[in-house]
C-alpha positions as CSV (number, residue, x, y, z in Angstrom):
1,M,4.3,24.6,34.8
2,T,5.9,21.2,34.6
3,T,5.5,18.9,37.6
4,T,8.1,16.3,38.5
5,A,6.7,12.8,38.8
6,T,7.9,11.1,42.0
7,S,8.2,7.4,42.7
8,S,6.7,5.8,45.7
9,A,9.8,3.5,46.0
10,S,13.5,3.9,45.8
11,G,16.5,1.6,45.6
12,P,18.9,0.3,43.0
13,D,16.2,-1.5,41.1
14,M,14.1,1.6,40.5
15,P,14.8,4.1,37.7
16,P,15.1,7.8,38.5
17,P,11.8,9.8,38.4
18,F,10.9,11.3,35.0
19,R,10.3,14.9,34.3
20,G,7.5,15.5,31.9
21,D,9.5,18.0,29.9
22,S,12.4,15.6,29.3
23,L,10.0,12.9,28.3
24,R,8.3,15.3,25.9
25,A,11.6,16.1,24.2
26,R,12.3,12.4,23.7
27,F,8.8,11.2,22.8
28,L,7.3,14.1,20.9
29,P,9.8,16.0,18.7
30,A,8.0,18.9,17.2
31,I,7.1,19.3,13.5
32,P,8.4,22.8,12.7
33,V,5.5,23.8,10.5
34,P,1.8,24.6,11.2
35,R,-0.5,21.7,10.7
36,W,-2.5,23.4,8.1
37,L,0.6,24.0,6.0
38,G,1.4,20.3,6.1
39,W,-2.1,19.4,4.9
40,L,-1.9,22.0,2.2
41,A,1.3,20.6,0.9
42,A,-0.1,17.1,0.9
43,V,-3.2,18.1,-1.0
44,I,-1.1,20.0,-3.6
45,V,1.2,17.1,-4.2
46,A,-1.8,14.7,-4.4
47,A,-3.6,16.9,-6.8
48,F,-0.5,16.9,-9.0
49,A,-0.4,13.1,-8.9
50,G,-4.2,13.1,-9.7
51,A,-3.7,15.3,-12.7
52,L,-1.1,13.0,-14.1
53,R,-3.3,10.0,-13.7
54,L,-6.6,11.5,-14.9
55,V,-5.3,13.0,-18.1
56,D,-6.3,10.6,-21.0
57,L,-7.4,8.0,-18.4
58,G,-9.6,6.4,-21.1
59,E,-6.5,5.4,-23.2
60,P,-6.3,2.7,-24.4
61,A,-10.0,2.9,-25.2
62,R,-10.6,-0.8,-24.5
63,I,-10.1,-3.4,-21.9
64,Y,-6.4,-4.3,-21.7
65,F,-4.2,-6.8,-19.8
66,D,-5.8,-8.0,-16.5
67,E,-8.7,-5.6,-16.9
68,T,-10.3,-8.4,-18.7
69,Y,-10.8,-10.1,-15.3
70,Y,-11.1,-7.2,-12.8
71,A,-13.3,-4.8,-14.8
72,K,-15.8,-7.5,-15.6
73,D,-15.7,-9.0,-12.2
74,A,-16.4,-5.5,-10.7
75,Y,-19.4,-5.1,-13.1
76,G,-20.7,-8.6,-12.0
77,L,-20.4,-7.5,-8.3
78,R,-22.3,-4.4,-9.0
79,A,-25.1,-6.2,-11.0
80,H,-25.4,-9.4,-9.0
81,G,-23.5,-9.1,-5.8
82,H,-20.9,-11.7,-6.9
83,E,-18.6,-12.3,-9.8
84,H,-20.4,-13.6,-12.8
85,Q,-19.4,-15.5,-15.9
86,T,-19.5,-13.6,-19.2
87,V,-19.8,-14.4,-22.8
88,E,-16.7,-15.1,-24.8
89,N,-16.7,-11.7,-26.7
90,A,-17.5,-9.6,-23.6
91,D,-14.4,-7.4,-24.1
92,D,-15.5,-6.5,-27.6
93,L,-19.1,-5.9,-26.5
94,L,-17.9,-3.5,-23.9
95,A,-15.7,-1.7,-26.4
96,Q,-18.8,-1.2,-28.5
97,G,-20.7,0.2,-25.5
98,Q,-22.9,-2.9,-25.0
99,Q,-23.3,-4.1,-21.4
100,E,-25.3,-7.3,-21.8
101,I,-22.3,-9.6,-21.2
102,F,-23.3,-12.1,-18.5
103,T,-24.3,-15.7,-18.7
104,G,-26.4,-17.4,-16.0
105,T,-23.8,-18.6,-13.5
106,G,-21.4,-17.4,-11.0
107,D,-17.7,-17.3,-11.9
108,F,-14.7,-18.8,-10.0
109,V,-12.3,-16.1,-8.9
110,V,-8.9,-16.3,-7.2
111,H,-8.7,-13.0,-5.3
112,P,-11.0,-11.5,-2.6
113,P,-13.6,-8.9,-3.6
114,V,-12.6,-5.6,-2.0
115,G,-10.6,-4.2,-4.9
116,K,-13.3,-5.2,-7.4
117,W,-16.0,-3.6,-5.2
118,L,-13.9,-0.4,-5.3
119,I,-13.6,-0.6,-9.1
120,A,-17.4,-0.9,-9.3
121,L,-17.8,2.0,-6.9
122,G,-15.5,4.1,-9.1
123,D,-17.4,3.2,-12.2
124,W,-20.6,4.3,-10.4
125,L,-19.1,7.6,-9.3
126,W,-17.8,8.3,-12.8
127,S,-21.3,7.7,-14.2
128,L,-22.6,10.6,-12.0
129,F,-20.5,13.2,-13.8
130,P,-22.3,15.0,-16.7
131,F,-19.7,13.6,-19.1
132,G,-19.5,10.1,-17.6
133,S,-21.3,6.9,-18.2
134,T,-21.2,3.4,-16.7
135,M,-18.8,0.7,-17.9
136,T,-16.4,2.8,-19.9
137,P,-12.6,2.7,-19.7
138,E,-12.6,5.9,-17.7
139,G,-15.2,4.5,-15.4
140,W,-13.6,1.2,-14.5
141,R,-10.2,3.0,-14.0
142,F,-11.5,5.9,-12.0
143,A,-11.2,4.3,-8.6
144,A,-7.6,3.3,-9.3
145,A,-6.7,6.9,-10.1
146,L,-8.4,8.1,-6.9
147,A,-6.5,5.4,-4.9
148,G,-3.2,6.6,-6.5
149,M,-4.0,10.2,-5.5
150,L,-4.9,9.2,-1.9
151,S,-1.8,7.1,-1.5
152,V,0.3,10.1,-2.4
153,L,-1.5,12.2,0.1
154,I,-1.0,9.7,2.9
155,L,2.7,9.3,2.1
156,V,3.2,13.0,2.3
157,R,1.6,13.1,5.8
158,L,3.4,10.0,6.9
159,A,6.8,11.0,5.7
160,T,6.4,14.5,7.3
161,R,5.5,12.8,10.6
162,L,8.5,10.4,10.4
163,T,11.1,13.0,9.4
164,R,9.6,16.1,11.1
165,S,10.3,17.9,7.8
166,L,7.7,19.2,5.4
167,L,10.3,19.4,2.7
168,L,11.1,15.7,3.0
169,G,7.5,14.8,3.4
170,S,6.5,16.6,0.2
171,A,9.4,15.0,-1.6
172,A,8.2,11.6,-0.6
173,G,4.8,12.2,-2.2
174,L,6.4,13.7,-5.3
175,L,8.6,10.7,-5.7
176,L,5.6,8.4,-5.5
177,A,3.6,10.5,-7.9
178,L,6.5,10.3,-10.4
179,D,7.1,6.5,-10.2
180,G,6.1,4.7,-13.4
181,L,4.9,1.6,-11.7
182,H,2.6,3.5,-9.4
183,F,1.5,5.7,-12.3
184,T,0.6,2.8,-14.6
185,L,-1.2,0.8,-11.9
186,S,-3.2,4.0,-11.0
187,R,-4.5,4.0,-14.6
188,I,-5.7,0.4,-15.0
189,A,-8.6,-1.6,-13.5
190,M,-6.4,-3.9,-11.4
191,V,-6.3,-4.3,-7.6
192,D,-2.6,-3.8,-6.8
193,I,-3.1,-0.1,-6.3
194,F,-5.8,-0.7,-3.7
195,L,-3.6,-3.2,-1.9
196,T,-0.8,-0.6,-1.7
197,L,-3.2,2.1,-0.5
198,F,-4.6,0.0,2.4
199,V,-1.1,-1.3,3.4
200,L,0.2,2.2,3.5
201,A,-2.8,3.5,5.3
202,G,-2.6,0.7,7.9
203,F,1.1,1.5,8.6
204,A,0.4,5.2,8.8
205,C,-2.3,4.5,11.4
206,L,0.2,2.5,13.5
207,V,2.7,5.3,13.3
208,I,0.0,7.8,14.5
209,D,-1.0,5.3,17.2
210,R,2.7,5.3,18.3
211,D,2.8,9.0,18.6
212,K,-0.6,9.3,20.3
213,T,0.5,6.6,22.9
214,R,3.7,8.5,23.6
215,E,1.7,11.7,24.0
216,R,-0.4,10.0,26.7
217,W,2.8,9.0,28.5
218,V,4.0,12.6,28.3
219,R,0.7,14.0,29.6
220,L,0.7,11.5,32.5
221,A,4.3,12.5,33.4
222,E,3.5,16.2,33.2
223,A,0.5,15.7,35.5
224,G,2.8,14.2,38.1
225,V,1.7,10.6,37.7
226,D,4.3,8.0,38.5
227,V,4.7,6.6,35.0
228,T,6.8,3.7,36.2
229,T,3.7,2.0,37.5
230,V,1.1,2.9,34.8
231,G,-0.7,0.1,33.1
232,W,-3.7,0.7,30.9
233,L,-3.4,3.8,28.7
234,G,-6.9,3.9,27.2
235,M,-8.5,2.8,24.0
236,R,-6.2,2.7,21.0
237,W,-8.5,4.0,18.2
238,W,-5.7,4.4,15.7
239,R,-4.6,0.9,16.1
240,L,-8.2,-0.2,15.5
241,A,-8.2,1.9,12.4
242,A,-5.1,0.0,11.3
243,G,-6.9,-3.3,11.7
244,L,-9.7,-2.0,9.5
245,C,-7.1,-1.0,6.8
246,F,-5.3,-4.3,7.0
247,G,-8.7,-6.1,6.7
248,L,-9.4,-4.2,3.5
249,A,-5.9,-5.0,2.3
250,V,-6.3,-8.7,2.9
251,G,-9.7,-8.4,1.3
252,T,-8.0,-7.1,-1.8
253,K,-5.1,-9.6,-2.0
254,W,-3.9,-12.3,0.4
255,S,-0.3,-11.1,0.2
256,A,-1.4,-8.3,2.6
257,L,-1.0,-11.0,5.3
258,F,2.7,-10.5,5.1
259,F,2.4,-6.9,6.1
260,L,-0.2,-7.6,8.8
261,A,2.2,-10.1,10.5
262,V,5.3,-7.9,10.6
263,F,3.5,-4.6,11.4
264,G,1.5,-6.4,14.2
265,L,4.8,-7.4,15.8
266,L,6.3,-4.0,15.2
267,T,3.5,-2.1,17.0
268,V,3.7,-4.2,20.1
269,A,7.5,-3.8,20.0
270,W,7.0,-0.1,20.1
271,D,4.8,-0.5,23.1
272,Y,7.4,-2.5,25.0
273,G,10.0,0.0,24.1
274,A,7.9,2.9,25.4
275,R,7.3,1.2,28.7
276,R,11.1,0.6,29.1
277,S,11.8,4.2,28.1
278,V,9.5,5.7,30.8
279,G,11.4,3.7,33.4
280,Q,9.2,0.6,33.9
281,R,11.4,-2.3,35.1
282,R,9.2,-4.4,37.4
283,R,6.6,-6.6,35.8
284,T,7.2,-4.8,32.5
285,F,6.7,-7.9,30.4
286,L,3.4,-8.9,32.2
287,R,2.0,-5.4,31.8
288,W,3.1,-5.3,28.2
289,F,1.7,-8.7,27.3
290,G,-1.7,-8.3,29.1
291,I,-2.3,-4.6,28.5
292,D,-0.6,-4.0,25.1
293,A,0.0,-7.2,23.2
294,V,-3.3,-9.0,23.7
295,P,-5.5,-6.0,22.9
296,A,-3.2,-5.3,19.9
297,F,-3.9,-8.8,18.6
298,V,-7.6,-8.2,18.8
299,Q,-7.4,-4.7,17.3
300,T,-5.3,-5.8,14.3
301,V,-5.6,-9.5,13.6
302,V,-9.1,-10.2,14.9
303,V,-10.5,-6.9,13.3
304,T,-8.7,-7.8,10.1
305,G,-10.5,-11.2,10.1
306,L,-13.9,-9.6,10.7
307,V,-13.4,-7.0,8.0
308,Y,-12.3,-9.7,5.6
309,L,-15.4,-11.8,6.3
310,V,-17.6,-8.8,5.8
311,S,-16.0,-8.1,2.5
312,W,-17.6,-11.4,1.2
313,S,-21.1,-10.2,2.1
314,G,-22.1,-9.9,-1.5
315,W,-21.3,-13.6,-2.1
316,L,-22.7,-14.7,1.3
317,F,-26.1,-12.9,1.0
318,T,-26.9,-13.8,-2.5
319,S,-27.5,-17.3,-4.0
320,G,-25.9,-17.3,-7.4
321,G,-22.2,-17.1,-6.5
322,Y,-19.7,-19.8,-7.5
323,N,-19.7,-22.7,-5.0
324,R,-22.4,-20.9,-3.0
325,D,-24.5,-24.0,-2.5
326,H,-21.6,-26.4,-1.9
327,A,-22.5,-27.0,1.7
328,A,-26.3,-27.0,1.3
329,G,-28.0,-29.5,3.7
330,T,-24.7,-30.2,5.6
331,A,-25.6,-28.4,8.8
332,P,-25.4,-30.9,11.8
333,D,-28.7,-31.9,13.4
334,W,-27.7,-30.5,16.8
335,L,-27.3,-27.0,15.4
336,P,-30.3,-24.7,16.0
337,G,-32.3,-24.1,12.9
338,F,-31.7,-20.4,12.7
339,L,-27.9,-21.1,12.5
340,A,-28.1,-23.8,9.8
341,T,-28.0,-21.3,6.9
342,P,-25.1,-19.3,8.2
343,Y,-23.2,-22.5,8.9
344,E,-23.7,-23.8,5.4
345,A,-22.7,-20.4,3.9
346,L,-19.5,-20.2,5.9
347,A,-18.7,-23.9,5.1
348,A,-19.2,-23.2,1.4
349,L,-16.9,-20.1,1.7
350,A,-14.2,-22.2,3.4
351,N,-14.4,-24.7,0.7
352,Y,-14.2,-21.9,-1.9
353,H,-11.0,-20.6,-0.2
354,S,-9.5,-24.1,-0.3
355,R,-10.1,-24.1,-4.1
356,M,-8.6,-20.7,-4.4
357,M,-5.5,-21.8,-2.5
358,E,-5.2,-24.9,-4.7
359,F,-5.2,-22.6,-7.7
360,H,-2.4,-20.4,-6.4
361,N,-0.3,-23.4,-5.3
362,G,-0.6,-25.1,-8.7
363,L,-0.2,-21.9,-10.8
364,T,2.1,-22.2,-13.7
365,S,2.8,-19.9,-16.7
366,D,5.1,-19.3,-19.6
367,H,4.3,-15.6,-19.7
368,S,7.1,-13.5,-21.3
369,Y,7.1,-10.9,-18.6
370,I,7.5,-13.2,-15.5
371,S,9.8,-11.5,-13.1
372,A,11.5,-13.1,-10.1
373,P,11.7,-11.1,-6.8
374,W,15.4,-10.4,-7.1
375,E,14.7,-8.7,-10.4
376,W,12.1,-6.2,-9.0
377,L,14.5,-3.8,-7.4
378,V,16.6,-3.4,-10.6
379,M,13.6,-3.1,-12.9
380,R,14.8,-6.0,-15.1
381,T,11.5,-7.2,-16.5
382,P,8.7,-4.7,-16.6
383,V,5.3,-5.8,-18.0
384,M,4.0,-4.6,-21.4
385,F,0.4,-4.1,-20.5
386,H,-0.5,-2.7,-23.9
387,Y,1.1,-2.4,-27.3
388,D,-0.4,-1.2,-30.6
389,G,2.0,-1.2,-33.6
390,E,-0.6,0.3,-35.9
391,A,-1.4,3.5,-34.0
392,V,-1.9,6.9,-35.6
393,G,-1.4,10.4,-34.4
394,C,2.4,10.7,-34.1
395,G,3.0,12.6,-37.4
396,T,4.8,9.8,-39.1
397,G,3.6,6.6,-40.8
398,D,5.2,4.4,-38.2
399,C,3.4,5.1,-34.9
400,V,3.0,2.9,-31.8
401,T,1.3,3.2,-28.5
402,S,2.2,1.3,-25.4
403,V,1.7,1.0,-21.6
404,V,4.9,-0.4,-20.2
405,S,4.4,-0.9,-16.5
406,I,7.9,0.0,-15.3
407,G,9.0,1.7,-12.1
408,T,11.0,4.9,-12.7
409,P,14.4,3.2,-12.9
410,V,16.4,6.1,-11.3
411,L,14.1,6.1,-8.3
412,W,14.3,2.3,-7.7
413,W,18.1,2.2,-8.2
414,I,18.6,5.0,-5.7
415,S,16.3,3.2,-3.3
416,L,18.8,0.3,-3.3
417,V,21.5,2.6,-2.1
418,A,19.1,4.2,0.4
419,S,18.1,0.8,1.8
420,V,21.7,0.0,2.6
421,V,22.2,3.4,4.2
422,V,19.1,3.1,6.3
423,L,20.1,-0.5,7.3
424,A,23.5,0.8,8.4
425,W,21.8,3.7,10.3
426,W,19.6,1.2,12.1
427,L,22.5,-1.1,13.0
428,T,24.6,1.8,14.4
429,L,22.0,4.1,16.0
430,R,18.9,1.8,16.3
431,D,16.6,4.6,15.0
432,W,13.0,3.3,15.1
433,R,12.2,4.9,11.8
434,A,14.9,3.0,10.0
435,S,13.6,-0.3,11.4
436,A,10.0,0.5,10.5
437,V,10.8,1.4,6.9
438,L,13.1,-1.7,6.5
439,T,10.3,-3.8,7.9
440,G,7.9,-2.6,5.2
441,V,10.4,-3.3,2.5
442,A,11.1,-6.7,3.9
443,A,7.4,-7.6,4.1
444,G,6.8,-6.6,0.5
445,W,9.8,-8.6,-0.8
446,I,11.3,-11.3,1.3
447,P,8.2,-13.6,1.6
448,W,8.1,-13.9,-2.2
449,L,11.5,-15.5,-2.2
450,A,10.0,-18.5,-0.6
451,F,8.0,-19.3,-3.8
452,P,10.7,-19.6,-6.5
453,D,8.5,-21.7,-8.8
454,R,5.4,-19.5,-8.7
455,P,5.0,-17.1,-11.7
456,M,5.4,-13.5,-10.5
457,F,5.4,-10.1,-12.1
458,L,7.0,-6.8,-11.4
459,F,3.7,-5.2,-10.2
460,Y,3.8,-7.5,-7.2
461,A,6.4,-5.1,-5.9
462,L,4.1,-2.1,-5.8
463,P,3.1,-2.4,-2.0
464,M,6.8,-2.0,-0.9
465,L,7.4,1.1,-3.1
466,P,6.2,3.6,-0.4
467,F,8.7,2.1,2.0
468,L,11.5,2.3,-0.5
469,I,10.6,5.9,-1.0
470,L,10.7,6.5,2.8
471,A,14.1,5.0,2.8
472,V,15.2,7.5,0.1
473,V,13.9,10.5,2.0
474,L,15.4,9.2,5.3
475,M,18.7,9.0,3.5
476,L,18.3,12.5,2.1
477,G,17.4,13.7,5.6
478,L,20.5,12.2,7.0
479,V,22.6,14.0,4.4
480,M,20.8,17.3,4.8
481,G,20.6,17.1,8.6
482,A,16.9,17.7,8.4
483,G,14.4,17.1,11.2
484,E,14.6,17.3,14.9
485,E,16.1,13.9,15.4
486,S,18.5,13.7,12.5
487,P,22.2,14.2,13.0
488,R,23.4,17.8,12.4
489,F,26.4,18.3,10.2
490,A,28.5,21.3,9.4
491,P,26.9,24.0,7.3
492,Y,28.9,23.2,4.2
493,T,27.9,19.6,4.5
494,R,24.2,20.6,4.8
495,A,24.6,22.7,1.6
496,L,26.1,19.7,-0.1
497,G,23.1,17.7,1.2
498,G,20.7,20.2,-0.4
499,V,22.5,19.7,-3.7
500,V,22.2,16.0,-3.4
501,F,18.5,16.4,-2.6
502,G,17.9,18.6,-5.7
503,V,19.9,16.3,-8.0
504,V,17.9,13.2,-6.9
505,L,14.6,14.9,-7.5
506,L,15.6,16.3,-10.8
507,L,16.9,12.9,-12.0
508,V,13.6,11.3,-11.0
509,V,11.5,14.0,-12.7
510,A,13.6,13.8,-15.9
511,N,13.5,9.9,-16.0
512,F,9.7,9.9,-15.5
513,A,9.2,12.5,-18.2
514,Y,11.4,10.6,-20.6
515,L,9.4,7.4,-20.1
516,Y,6.0,9.0,-19.9
517,P,5.0,8.5,-23.5
518,V,5.7,4.7,-23.4
519,M,3.7,4.3,-20.2
520,S,0.6,6.4,-21.1
521,A,-0.4,5.0,-24.5
522,Y,0.8,8.3,-26.1
523,P,1.3,7.8,-29.9
524,M,4.9,8.2,-30.9
525,D,7.3,7.2,-33.7
526,E,8.5,3.6,-33.2
527,G,12.2,4.7,-33.4
528,L,11.8,7.2,-30.6
529,W,9.7,4.6,-28.7
530,R,12.6,2.1,-28.8
531,E,15.1,4.7,-27.7
532,R,13.2,5.0,-24.5
533,L,13.2,1.3,-23.8
534,W,16.9,0.8,-23.1
535,F,17.0,-3.0,-23.0
536,D,15.4,-5.6,-25.1
537,V,14.0,-7.3,-22.0
538,W,12.0,-4.1,-21.4
539,I,10.3,-4.7,-24.8
540,Y,10.1,-8.5,-25.2
541,G,10.4,-9.7,-21.6
542,S,12.4,-12.8,-20.9
543,G,10.8,-14.6,-23.8
544,G,13.1,-13.0,-26.4
545,S,12.3,-11.0,-29.5
């Protein structure tokens, strides 16, 4: 039985009392499928993505592209607790199965260690399989493949929660599984896939926190509590989990700070909107600031900082890392003796970070595959991770293999249209889902426009891909009238929407299948290979032929 919440005051400044049932309808639209079915669909789609990524994971059977940094750094972390310098022919030695590749000193690196620790963990896990061994191409790529699978699973669950449609949620995961950029970066020992995973997981935690918080409001209203005066709602565990995820993301690449900033603002904006929605008008800002915003800062920003610091434990608690002894003997005399060593370690770490920042600020390159941010969305300049013009196995005498890291063009081009549609939807109806998705796209793209002279590559765009896909499924949901909160159209329009949904998925499937050989190091005739790469810039980059 629903109990009506009553207010202790009345007058023109007080909102009308809320009924719990009306608040439930507004705050908690139902997902029209059993929870177990939603999880089953997510697991199936993720398993499909995993199968695509694990097949021939060891090809090319050597270190290629930036694996020359990350795979060896991961091995150094595993062996020494910090990145370690290697001999000049280390790549060749690893290709021959030899693992004695280190010299005697720590190595200067320009990215934090979380992604490399995960590569090392994946290599260790791979070595536990009967057919596996340590420091093989399959081993140092295994963690990336698992991260690709997990990100697909999370996106299915997230999209289902956002759209209240299992069909659209599953479609979102399928689109991510069939994107070429996500596919290639799930099959190489680089850290961008881990950055994407943690950013997506952090956002998903905030969305769950939003739902859980609104569920608390509903329960209070249904219990007869005057929700117009409620302050503290209890511990926000999911927002704490988001802080953990963002800490791991920043510990993978500093660019995660863009997402932390905008999502941190977004979650407290949701809190303020909830308080206004339940009828709070007096002292709303003070309640929101003291009870929601300040704890949110601790749960996201402070937790992120702590996790980031912990991620450097291998460097902090060993003695051989690069710059590790920079601050030795610099502790002030007034500092207690037991704090001198931690002080010097943290001072050395701060100096290390200043050197890393100097490197990034002064970075220049004439790489052929440099890609400006405005080019990312149209797939103008993908990166040729690998090319072998003397391959065998295609049945002709003119075989090549390649790994062209390119997003499935049809998907990215459709996402441009979807972003405009979702923007118009937000401007007209102020739907929170539209603003959340656009915020994720903006965080992954707009900040890079502020660095026009910095060399950038297409794979920098990977963290915003899940949000582009969410824009696509939101657009499809609008056309189909799917979900409890989406506009309902006439039956014939819904049928047309179903056709559009099917055509979009089929186009993406066909485009991915067409490009699969050039993205997976599959041997094929050079003529057929060139047919799949429609533009010269896809082959040669901006450097010409």
